[in-house]
C-alpha positions in Angstrom: 10.8 -12.0 18.0 7.4 -13.2 17.0 6.4 -13.6 20.6 7.5 -10.1 21.5 5.4 -8.6 18.6 2.5 -10.8 19.4 2.6 -9.6 23.0 2.6 -6.0 21.8 -0.4 -6.8 19.5 -2.3 -8.2 22.6 -1.5 -5.0 24.5 -2.8 -3.0 21.5 -6.0 -5.1 21.3 -6.6 -4.6 25.1 -6.0 -0.8 25.0 -9.0 1.3 25.9 -8.0 3.8 23.2 -7.1 1.7 20.2 -5.6 3.6 17.3 -4.9 2.3 13.9 -1.7 0.2 14.0 1.0 0.3 11.3 3.4 -2.6 11.1 6.5 -1.7 9.2 9.3 -4.1 8.3 11.3 -5.6 5.5 9.5 -7.6 2.8 8.9 -11.3 3.4 9.6 -11.5 7.1 6.2 -12.6 8.2 4.2 -9.4 9.0 1.1 -10.6 7.2 1.3 -14.1 8.6 1.7 -12.7 12.2 -1.4 -10.4 11.7 -3.4 -13.2 10.3 -2.6 -15.5 13.2 -3.4 -12.7 15.6 -6.7 -12.2 13.8 -7.6 -15.9 13.9 -6.6 -16.3 17.6 -7.7 -13.0 19.1 -10.8 -11.8 17.2 -14.1 -13.4 16.4 -13.6 -12.4 12.7 -10.8 -10.7 10.8 -10.8 -9.2 7.3 -7.6 -8.9 5.2 -7.7 -6.4 2.3 -4.6 -6.6 0.1 -4.2 -3.4 -2.0 -1.6 -5.0 -4.2 -3.7 -8.1 -5.1 -7.0 -6.1 -5.3 -6.1 -2.7 -6.8 -9.9 -2.0 -7.2 -10.0 -1.4 -3.5 -8.5 2.1 -4.1 -11.9 3.2 -5.6 -13.5 2.9 -2.2 -11.2 5.6 -0.9 -11.6 8.1 -3.8 -15.0 9.6 -2.9 -14.2 10.7 0.6 -12.5 9.3 3.7 -15.5 8.8 5.9 -14.9 5.7 8.0 -18.6 4.6 8.2 -18.9 4.6 4.4 -15.6 2.9 3.9 -16.5 0.1 6.3 -19.9 -0.3 4.6 -18.2 -0.6 1.2 -15.5 -3.0 2.5 -18.3 -5.1 4.0 -19.8 -5.4 0.5 -16.4 -6.5 -0.9 -16.0 -9.0 1.9 -19.5 -10.3 1.7 -20.0 -10.0 5.5 -20.8 -7.1 7.8 -17.8 -5.6 9.4 -18.2 -4.5 13.0 -15.2 -2.2 13.8 -15.5 -2.6 17.5 -15.4 -6.4 17.3 -13.5 -7.3 14.1 -9.9 -6.8 13.0 -9.3 -5.1 9.7 -5.9 -5.7 8.0 -5.0 -3.4 5.2 -2.1 -5.3 3.6 0.2 -3.5 1.2 -1.6 -0.2 2.1 1.3 1.8 0.6 -0.2 1.0 -2.8 -3.2 3.3 -2.0 -2.0 6.6 -0.4 -5.6 7.7 0.3 -6.3 4.5 2.3 -3.2 5.3 4.3 -4.5 8.9 4.8 -7.9 7.5 5.9 -6.3 5.9 9.0 -6.3 9.4 10.5 -10.1 9.5 10.3 -10.5 5.9 11.6 -8.7 7.2 14.7 -11.4 9.8 15.3 
């Protein structure tokens, strides 16, 4: 199953029109692990933001849902510049922050 999902992630990465990707599934089945391995193997850098472990991330999404500002603030949290065209962003446990989930619509634009 992991190989099938990994292959689908590769197709997503190679897509000319890459939209935000939501990975749903039962708890504790390896979704985060799979995405981290994908980030390590397929991108120069990946960033994982866990909304359950870092509830203060929700403040970033309160002002507005402008992707450039959000990326800038997430870069400050990460301590490195995030380049959306090159880097993978993983929003783990995003359901803990409904506005972050809503922001994915704007990242698509």
